[in-house]
Gaussian input, Z-matrix of N, CA and C with variables (Angstrom, degrees):
# hf/3-21g

backbone

0 1
 N
 C     1     B1
 C     2     B2     1     A1
 N     3     B3     2     A2     1     D1
 C     4     B4     3     A3     2     D2
 C     5     B5     4     A4     3     D3
 N     6     B6     5     A5     4     D4
 C     7     B7     6     A6     5     D5
 C     8     B8     7     A7     6     D6
 N     9     B9     8     A8     7     D7
 C    10    B10     9     A9     8     D8
 C    11    B11    10    A10     9     D9
 N    12    B12    11    A11    10    D10
 C    13    B13    12    A12    11    D11
 C    14    B14    13    A13    12    D12
 N    15    B15    14    A14    13    D13
 C    16    B16    15    A15    14    D14
 C    17    B17    16    A16    15    D15
 N    18    B18    17    A17    16    D16
 C    19    B19    18    A18    17    D17
 C    20    B20    19    A19    18    D18
 N    21    B21    20    A20    19    D19
 C    22    B22    21    A21    20    D20
 C    23    B23    22    A22    21    D21
 N    24    B24    23    A23    22    D22
 C    25    B25    24    A24    23    D23
 C    26    B26    25    A25    24    D24
 N    27    B27    26    A26    25    D25
 C    28    B28    27    A27    26    D26
 C    29    B29    28    A28    27    D27
 N    30    B30    29    A29    28    D28
 C    31    B31    30    A30    29    D29
 C    32    B32    31    A31    30    D30
 N    33    B33    32    A32    31    D31
 C    34    B34    33    A33    32    D32
 C    35    B35    34    A34    33    D33
 N    36    B36    35    A35    34    D34
 C    37    B37    36    A36    35    D35
 C    38    B38    37    A37    36    D36
 N    39    B39    38    A38    37    D37
 C    40    B40    39    A39    38    D38
 C    41    B41    40    A40    39    D39
 N    42    B42    41    A41    40    D40
 C    43    B43    42    A42    41    D41
 C    44    B44    43    A43    42    D42
 N    45    B45    44    A44    43    D43
 C    46    B46    45    A45    44    D44
 C    47    B47    46    A46    45    D45
 N    48    B48    47    A47    46    D46
 C    49    B49    48    A48    47    D47
 C    50    B50    49    A49    48    D48
 N    51    B51    50    A50    49    D49
 C    52    B52    51    A51    50    D50
 C    53    B53    52    A52    51    D51
 N    54    B54    53    A53    52    D52
 C    55    B55    54    A54    53    D53
 C    56    B56    55    A55    54    D54
 N    57    B57    56    A56    55    D55
 C    58    B58    57    A57    56    D56
 C    59    B59    58    A58    57    D57
 N    60    B60    59    A59    58    D58
 C    61    B61    60    A60    59    D59
 C    62    B62    61    A61    60    D60
 N    63    B63    62    A62    61    D61
 C    64    B64    63    A63    62    D62
 C    65    B65    64    A64    63    D63
 N    66    B66    65    A65    64    D64
 C    67    B67    66    A66    65    D65
 C    68    B68    67    A67    66    D66
 N    69    B69    68    A68    67    D67
 C    70    B70    69    A69    68    D68
 C    71    B71    70    A70    69    D69
 N    72    B72    71    A71    70    D70
 C    73    B73    72    A72    71    D71
 C    74    B74    73    A73    72    D72
 N    75    B75    74    A74    73    D73
 C    76    B76    75    A75    74    D74
 C    77    B77    76    A76    75    D75
 N    78    B78    77    A77    76    D76
 C    79    B79    78    A78    77    D77
 C    80    B80    79    A79    78    D78
 N    81    B81    80    A80    79    D79
 C    82    B82    81    A81    80    D80
 C    83    B83    82    A82    81    D81
 N    84    B84    83    A83    82    D82
 C    85    B85    84    A84    83    D83
 C    86    B86    85    A85    84    D84
 N    87    B87    86    A86    85    D85
 C    88    B88    87    A87    86    D86
 C    89    B89    88    A88    87    D87
 N    90    B90    89    A89    88    D88
 C    91    B91    90    A90    89    D89
 C    92    B92    91    A91    90    D90
 N    93    B93    92    A92    91    D91
 C    94    B94    93    A93    92    D92
 C    95    B95    94    A94    93    D93
 N    96    B96    95    A95    94    D94
 C    97    B97    96    A96    95    D95
 C    98    B98    97    A97    96    D96
 N    99    B99    98    A98    97    D97
 C   100   B100    99    A99    98    D98
 C   101   B101   100   A100    99    D99
 N   102   B102   101   A101   100   D100
 C   103   B103   102   A102   101   D101
 C   104   B104   103   A103   102   D102
 N   105   B105   104   A104   103   D103
 C   106   B106   105   A105   104   D104
 C   107   B107   106   A106   105   D105
 N   108   B108   107   A107   106   D106
 C   109   B109   108   A108   107   D107
 C   110   B110   109   A109   108   D108
 N   111   B111   110   A110   109   D109
 C   112   B112   111   A111   110   D110
 C   113   B113   112   A112   111   D111
 N   114   B114   113   A113   112   D112
 C   115   B115   114   A114   113   D113
 C   116   B116   115   A115   114   D114
 N   117   B117   116   A116   115   D115
 C   118   B118   117   A117   116   D116
 C   119   B119   118   A118   117   D117
 N   120   B120   119   A119   118   D118
 C   121   B121   120   A120   119   D119
 C   122   B122   121   A121   120   D120
 N   123   B123   122   A122   121   D121
 C   124   B124   123   A123   122   D122
 C   125   B125   124   A124   123   D123
 N   126   B126   125   A125   124   D124
 C   127   B127   126   A126   125   D125
 C   128   B128   127   A127   126   D126
 N   129   B129   128   A128   127   D127
 C   130   B130   129   A129   128   D128
 C   131   B131   130   A130   129   D129
 N   132   B132   131   A131   130   D130
 C   133   B133   132   A132   131   D131
 C   134   B134   133   A133   132   D132
 N   135   B135   134   A134   133   D133
 C   136   B136   135   A135   134   D134
 C   137   B137   136   A136   135   D135
 N   138   B138   137   A137   136   D136
 C   139   B139   138   A138   137   D137
 C   140   B140   139   A139   138   D138
 N   141   B141   140   A140   139   D139
 C   142   B142   141   A141   140   D140
 C   143   B143   142   A142   141   D141
 N   144   B144   143   A143   142   D142
 C   145   B145   144   A144   143   D143
 C   146   B146   145   A145   144   D144
 N   147   B147   146   A146   145   D145
 C   148   B148   147   A147   146   D146
 C   149   B149   148   A148   147   D147
 N   150   B150   149   A149   148   D148
 C   151   B151   150   A150   149   D149
 C   152   B152   151   A151   150   D150
 N   153   B153   152   A152   151   D151
 C   154   B154   153   A153   152   D152
 C   155   B155   154   A154   153   D153
 N   156   B156   155   A155   154   D154
 C   157   B157   156   A156   155   D155
 C   158   B158   157   A157   156   D156
 N   159   B159   158   A158   157   D157
 C   160   B160   159   A159   158   D158
 C   161   B161   160   A160   159   D159
 N   162   B162   161   A161   160   D160
 C   163   B163   162   A162   161   D161
 C   164   B164   163   A163   162   D162
 N   165   B165   164   A164   163   D163
 C   166   B166   165   A165   164   D164
 C   167   B167   166   A166   165   D165
 N   168   B168   167   A167   166   D166
 C   169   B169   168   A168   167   D167
 C   170   B170   169   A169   168   D168
 N   171   B171   170   A170   169   D169
 C   172   B172   171   A171   170   D170
 C   173   B173   172   A172   171   D171
 N   174   B174   173   A173   172   D172
 C   175   B175   174   A174   173   D173
 C   176   B176   175   A175   174   D174
 N   177   B177   176   A176   175   D175
 C   178   B178   177   A177   176   D176
 C   179   B179   178   A178   177   D177
 N   180   B180   179   A179   178   D178
 C   181   B181   180   A180   179   D179
 C   182   B182   181   A181   180   D180
 N   183   B183   182   A182   181   D181
 C   184   B184   183   A183   182   D182
 C   185   B185   184   A184   183   D183
 N   186   B186   185   A185   184   D184
 C   187   B187   186   A186   185   D185
 C   188   B188   187   A187   186   D186
 N   189   B189   188   A188   187   D187
 C   190   B190   189   A189   188   D188
 C   191   B191   190   A190   189   D189
 N   192   B192   191   A191   190   D190
 C   193   B193   192   A192   191   D191
 C   194   B194   193   A193   192   D192
 N   195   B195   194   A194   193   D193
 C   196   B196   195   A195   194   D194
 C   197   B197   196   A196   195   D195
 N   198   B198   197   A197   196   D196
 C   199   B199   198   A198   197   D197
 C   200   B200   199   A199   198   D198
 N   201   B201   200   A200   199   D199
 C   202   B202   201   A201   200   D200
 C   203   B203   202   A202   201   D201
 N   204   B204   203   A203   202   D202
 C   205   B205   204   A204   203   D203
 C   206   B206   205   A205   204   D204
 N   207   B207   206   A206   205   D205
 C   208   B208   207   A207   206   D206
 C   209   B209   208   A208   207   D207
 N   210   B210   209   A209   208   D208
 C   211   B211   210   A210   209   D209
 C   212   B212   211   A211   210   D210
 N   213   B213   212   A212   211   D211
 C   214   B214   213   A213   212   D212
 C   215   B215   214   A214   213   D213
 N   216   B216   215   A215   214   D214
 C   217   B217   216   A216   215   D215
 C   218   B218   217   A217   216   D216
 N   219   B219   218   A218   217   D217
 C   220   B220   219   A219   218   D218
 C   221   B221   220   A220   219   D219
 N   222   B222   221   A221   220   D220
 C   223   B223   222   A222   221   D221
 C   224   B224   223   A223   222   D222
 N   225   B225   224   A224   223   D223
 C   226   B226   225   A225   224   D224
 C   227   B227   226   A226   225   D225
 N   228   B228   227   A227   226   D226
 C   229   B229   228   A228   227   D227
 C   230   B230   229   A229   228   D228
 N   231   B231   230   A230   229   D229
 C   232   B232   231   A231   230   D230
 C   233   B233   232   A232   231   D231
 N   234   B234   233   A233   232   D232
 C   235   B235   234   A234   233   D233
 C   236   B236   235   A235   234   D234
 N   237   B237   236   A236   235   D235
 C   238   B238   237   A237   236   D236
 C   239   B239   238   A238   237   D237

   B1=1.4400
   B2=1.5321
   B3=1.3062
   B4=1.4598
   B5=1.5197
   B6=1.3039
   B7=1.4588
   B8=1.5215
   B9=1.3202
   B10=1.4696
   B11=1.5143
   B12=1.3150
   B13=1.4449
   B14=1.5299
   B15=1.3115
   B16=1.4572
   B17=1.5341
   B18=1.3184
   B19=1.4681
   B20=1.5237
   B21=1.3227
   B22=1.4599
   B23=1.5255
   B24=1.3179
   B25=1.4772
   B26=1.5236
   B27=1.3161
   B28=1.4689
   B29=1.5241
   B30=1.3028
   B31=1.4773
   B32=1.5299
   B33=1.3165
   B34=1.4703
   B35=1.5166
   B36=1.3349
   B37=1.4558
   B38=1.5310
   B39=1.3102
   B40=1.4623
   B41=1.5282
   B42=1.3218
   B43=1.4552
   B44=1.5202
   B45=1.3269
   B46=1.4679
   B47=1.5253
   B48=1.3522
   B49=1.4647
   B50=1.5226
   B51=1.3397
   B52=1.4547
   B53=1.5167
   B54=1.3337
   B55=1.4582
   B56=1.5277
   B57=1.3182
   B58=1.4720
   B59=1.5230
   B60=1.3137
   B61=1.4625
   B62=1.5272
   B63=1.3367
   B64=1.4619
   B65=1.5254
   B66=1.3168
   B67=1.4643
   B68=1.5341
   B69=1.3276
   B70=1.4668
   B71=1.5273
   B72=1.3267
   B73=1.4629
   B74=1.5179
   B75=1.3270
   B76=1.4560
   B77=1.5218
   B78=1.3237
   B79=1.4641
   B80=1.5216
   B81=1.3127
   B82=1.4674
   B83=1.5226
   B84=1.3298
   B85=1.4574
   B86=1.5324
   B87=1.3319
   B88=1.4653
   B89=1.5103
   B90=1.3229
   B91=1.4562
   B92=1.5196
   B93=1.3175
   B94=1.4475
   B95=1.5248
   B96=1.3223
   B97=1.4491
   B98=1.5285
   B99=1.3203
   B100=1.4631
   B101=1.5182
   B102=1.3296
   B103=1.4670
   B104=1.5236
   B105=1.3194
   B106=1.4635
   B107=1.5271
   B108=1.3062
   B109=1.4592
   B110=1.5290
   B111=1.3148
   B112=1.4849
   B113=1.5264
   B114=1.3170
   B115=1.4687
   B116=1.5261
   B117=1.3357
   B118=1.4692
   B119=1.5162
   B120=1.3262
   B121=1.4591
   B122=1.5139
   B123=1.3530
   B124=1.4551
   B125=1.5132
   B126=1.3377
   B127=1.4592
   B128=1.5236
   B129=1.3339
   B130=1.4674
   B131=1.5247
   B132=1.3303
   B133=1.4649
   B134=1.5120
   B135=1.3202
   B136=1.4652
   B137=1.5271
   B138=1.3337
   B139=1.4493
   B140=1.5231
   B141=1.3319
   B142=1.4649
   B143=1.5267
   B144=1.3202
   B145=1.4667
   B146=1.5229
   B147=1.3217
   B148=1.4738
   B149=1.5223
   B150=1.3305
   B151=1.4788
   B152=1.5202
   B153=1.3235
   B154=1.4625
   B155=1.5255
   B156=1.3295
   B157=1.4610
   B158=1.5266
   B159=1.3182
   B160=1.4677
   B161=1.5196
   B162=1.3314
   B163=1.4577
   B164=1.5245
   B165=1.3211
   B166=1.4697
   B167=1.5221
   B168=1.3359
   B169=1.4590
   B170=1.5232
   B171=1.3358
   B172=1.4609
   B173=1.5104
   B174=1.3485
   B175=1.4666
   B176=1.5181
   B177=1.3211
   B178=1.4618
   B179=1.5311
   B180=1.3184
   B181=1.4683
   B182=1.5332
   B183=1.3289
   B184=1.4807
   B185=1.5263
   B186=1.3264
   B187=1.4617
   B188=1.5235
   B189=1.3381
   B190=1.4689
   B191=1.5193
   B192=1.3330
   B193=1.4718
   B194=1.5138
   B195=1.3145
   B196=1.4513
   B197=1.5313
   B198=1.2950
   B199=1.4584
   B200=1.5240
   B201=1.3142
   B202=1.4708
   B203=1.5218
   B204=1.3085
   B205=1.4596
   B206=1.5263
   B207=1.3114
   B208=1.4534
   B209=1.5260
   B210=1.2982
   B211=1.4630
   B212=1.5102
   B213=1.3551
   B214=1.4525
   B215=1.5248
   B216=1.3085
   B217=1.4792
   B218=1.5226
   B219=1.3333
   B220=1.4666
   B221=1.5180
   B222=1.3152
   B223=1.4658
   B224=1.5223
   B225=1.3061
   B226=1.4571
   B227=1.5203
   B228=1.3509
   B229=1.4780
   B230=1.5302
   B231=1.3077
   B232=1.4441
   B233=1.5224
   B234=1.3198
   B235=1.4752
   B236=1.5224
   B237=1.3330
   B238=1.4654
   B239=1.4966
   A1=108.03
   A2=114.07
   A3=119.11
   A4=109.88
   A5=114.38
   A6=121.39
   A7=108.18
   A8=115.48
   A9=121.14
   A10=109.98
   A11=115.25
   A12=122.71
   A13=110.18
   A14=116.73
   A15=121.55
   A16=105.66
   A17=115.25
   A18=120.67
   A19=113.61
   A20=117.82
   A21=119.57
   A22=111.49
   A23=115.42
   A24=120.04
   A25=109.82
   A26=116.51
   A27=120.03
   A28=111.58
   A29=116.73
   A30=119.33
   A31=111.12
   A32=116.43
   A33=120.36
   A34=110.70
   A35=116.58
   A36=120.88
   A37=111.11
   A38=115.89
   A39=120.15
   A40=111.18
   A41=116.62
   A42=120.87
   A43=111.46
   A44=117.14
   A45=119.76
   A46=111.76
   A47=115.96
   A48=121.49
   A49=111.39
   A50=116.96
   A51=119.98
   A52=114.89
   A53=116.21
   A54=121.43
   A55=108.37
   A56=115.38
   A57=120.88
   A58=113.26
   A59=117.01
   A60=119.75
   A61=110.26
   A62=114.84
   A63=119.28
   A64=110.36
   A65=117.40
   A66=120.87
   A67=110.47
   A68=117.28
   A69=120.40
   A70=110.26
   A71=117.13
   A72=121.42
   A73=110.63
   A74=116.06
   A75=121.08
   A76=111.64
   A77=116.22
   A78=120.99
   A79=110.66
   A80=117.57
   A81=121.39
   A82=111.41
   A83=116.26
   A84=121.40
   A85=113.25
   A86=116.91
   A87=119.15
   A88=112.14
   A89=117.08
   A90=123.10
   A91=109.45
   A92=117.13
   A93=121.18
   A94=109.98
   A95=115.26
   A96=120.19
   A97=110.51
   A98=117.38
   A99=120.95
   A100=112.00
   A101=116.56
   A102=120.65
   A103=109.44
   A104=117.60
   A105=120.89
   A106=109.61
   A107=117.09
   A108=121.67
   A109=111.17
   A110=116.75
   A111=120.90
   A112=111.36
   A113=116.03
   A114=119.56
   A115=111.10
   A116=115.95
   A117=120.07
   A118=112.20
   A119=117.15
   A120=121.50
   A121=113.28
   A122=116.17
   A123=119.66
   A124=115.63
   A125=117.52
   A126=119.16
   A127=109.83
   A128=117.80
   A129=120.92
   A130=112.85
   A131=115.01
   A132=122.64
   A133=110.04
   A134=115.99
   A135=121.86
   A136=109.82
   A137=114.95
   A138=120.78
   A139=112.53
   A140=117.39
   A141=120.89
   A142=110.55
   A143=117.43
   A144=120.90
   A145=110.19
   A146=117.23
   A147=120.41
   A148=109.96
   A149=115.70
   A150=119.92
   A151=111.26
   A152=117.28
   A153=121.06
   A154=111.79
   A155=116.68
   A156=119.77
   A157=112.19
   A158=116.95
   A159=118.94
   A160=111.13
   A161=116.00
   A162=120.24
   A163=111.11
   A164=117.33
   A165=119.25
   A166=111.97
   A167=117.10
   A168=118.88
   A169=113.67
   A170=117.21
   A171=121.72
   A172=114.55
   A173=116.17
   A174=120.86
   A175=110.36
   A176=115.29
   A177=122.21
   A178=110.43
   A179=116.32
   A180=122.35
   A181=111.71
   A182=116.06
   A183=119.83
   A184=113.47
   A185=117.74
   A186=120.59
   A187=112.43
   A188=116.50
   A189=120.74
   A190=115.30
   A191=117.23
   A192=119.38
   A193=111.34
   A194=114.09
   A195=121.31
   A196=108.34
   A197=116.02
   A198=121.20
   A199=107.34
   A200=114.89
   A201=120.73
   A202=109.93
   A203=115.33
   A204=120.96
   A205=108.29
   A206=115.52
   A207=119.83
   A208=107.31
   A209=115.24
   A210=120.16
   A211=107.41
   A212=117.38
   A213=119.65
   A214=111.17
   A215=115.21
   A216=120.18
   A217=109.09
   A218=116.46
   A219=118.57
   A220=110.99
   A221=115.25
   A222=120.35
   A223=109.49
   A224=114.19
   A225=119.26
   A226=108.44
   A227=116.72
   A228=117.74
   A229=110.58
   A230=114.41
   A231=120.71
   A232=108.37
   A233=115.19
   A234=119.59
   A235=108.25
   A236=116.00
   A237=120.79
   A238=109.58
   D1=146.14
   D2=176.29
   D3=-138.98
   D4=158.49
   D5=-179.56
   D6=-104.98
   D7=127.61
   D8=-178.33
   D9=-124.87
   D10=144.45
   D11=178.48
   D12=-72.70
   D13=137.09
   D14=171.38
   D15=-82.00
   D16=93.71
   D17=-168.21
   D18=-59.77
   D19=-42.20
   D20=179.76
   D21=-63.52
   D22=-44.34
   D23=179.66
   D24=-64.63
   D25=-39.81
   D26=179.47
   D27=-64.06
   D28=-48.40
   D29=-179.09
   D30=-59.92
   D31=-42.28
   D32=179.50
   D33=-63.93
   D34=-46.25
   D35=-179.41
   D36=-63.83
   D37=-45.72
   D38=179.78
   D39=-59.95
   D40=-41.39
   D41=179.74
   D42=-63.58
   D43=-38.04
   D44=179.59
   D45=-65.90
   D46=-21.07
   D47=177.43
   D48=-96.55
   D49=6.05
   D50=178.83
   D51=80.29
   D52=12.38
   D53=-179.96
   D54=-97.70
   D55=86.80
   D56=-172.66
   D57=-87.75
   D58=-28.66
   D59=-178.29
   D60=-106.93
   D61=162.13
   D62=176.45
   D63=-62.30
   D64=-35.35
   D65=178.26
   D66=-62.54
   D67=-43.77
   D68=179.17
   D69=-65.58
   D70=-39.23
   D71=179.14
   D72=-64.97
   D73=-43.78
   D74=-179.93
   D75=-64.51
   D76=-45.66
   D77=-179.60
   D78=-62.00
   D79=-44.83
   D80=-178.96
   D81=-60.12
   D82=-38.67
   D83=-176.38
   D84=-90.28
   D85=-7.87
   D86=-177.78
   D87=72.82
   D88=29.35
   D89=-179.47
   D90=-115.52
   D91=166.20
   D92=175.67
   D93=-79.89
   D94=153.52
   D95=178.36
   D96=-62.88
   D97=-31.57
   D98=176.97
   D99=-63.58
   D100=-36.67
   D101=178.30
   D102=-65.67
   D103=-45.90
   D104=179.10
   D105=-61.39
   D106=-43.29
   D107=179.20
   D108=-59.70
   D109=-46.11
   D110=179.02
   D111=-62.85
   D112=-44.00
   D113=179.91
   D114=-62.41
   D115=-44.71
   D116=-179.77
   D117=-68.75
   D118=-19.19
   D119=176.69
   D120=-87.15
   D121=-2.07
   D122=176.54
   D123=96.58
   D124=7.25
   D125=177.80
   D126=-77.16
   D127=156.86
   D128=-177.98
   D129=-60.64
   D130=147.69
   D131=179.62
   D132=-96.59
   D133=139.02
   D134=174.23
   D135=-87.46
   D136=167.56
   D137=-178.12
   D138=-59.52
   D139=-40.51
   D140=-178.28
   D141=-63.98
   D142=-43.54
   D143=-179.44
   D144=-66.63
   D145=-41.46
   D146=178.33
   D147=-60.12
   D148=-50.38
   D149=-178.53
   D150=-60.98
   D151=-42.50
   D152=-178.34
   D153=-62.69
   D154=-46.44
   D155=-177.88
   D156=-69.03
   D157=-39.34
   D158=178.49
   D159=-65.66
   D160=-36.58
   D161=-179.43
   D162=-70.66
   D163=-48.49
   D164=-175.12
   D165=-67.55
   D166=-32.94
   D167=-177.53
   D168=-100.03
   D169=-5.27
   D170=174.31
   D171=60.59
   D172=42.68
   D173=-178.80
   D174=-122.06
   D175=170.47
   D176=177.30
   D177=-84.58
   D178=159.53
   D179=-177.79
   D180=-51.83
   D181=-49.41
   D182=-175.56
   D183=-67.90
   D184=-14.74
   D185=176.47
   D186=-71.47
   D187=-30.50
   D188=-175.19
   D189=-119.71
   D190=-17.44
   D191=-173.07
   D192=-131.67
   D193=157.57
   D194=173.32
   D195=-136.22
   D196=148.47
   D197=177.08
   D198=-98.31
   D199=127.66
   D200=-178.40
   D201=-120.05
   D202=152.64
   D203=176.25
   D204=-73.56
   D205=136.36
   D206=177.09
   D207=-91.76
   D208=123.10
   D209=-179.77
   D210=-97.82
   D211=121.86
   D212=-179.69
   D213=-64.54
   D214=147.39
   D215=177.32
   D216=-64.96
   D217=142.35
   D218=179.60
   D219=-63.65
   D220=142.77
   D221=-179.88
   D222=-84.40
   D223=144.40
   D224=175.54
   D225=-78.77
   D226=140.52
   D227=178.59
   D228=-64.08
   D229=144.19
   D230=179.95
   D231=-94.21
   D232=127.59
   D233=179.44
   D234=-74.11
   D235=136.51
   D236=-178.49
   D237=-112.22

């Protein structure tokens, strides 16, 4: 299982707080711009990023994040 940012909800919420750029979003949350970029690109969120965004925007987990099933990468056949 992995935690993913609800990107549309995040962008809307960030805009209502005047955080229009990734740099403004990162600064407000105390995160790196690379972390915000990865989250907005759909990569899994770590505990620190989740806590920071929930704290700075004052919302509940389900408002900004969703838990998704992690699908393992397909295995390559082994030559016998």
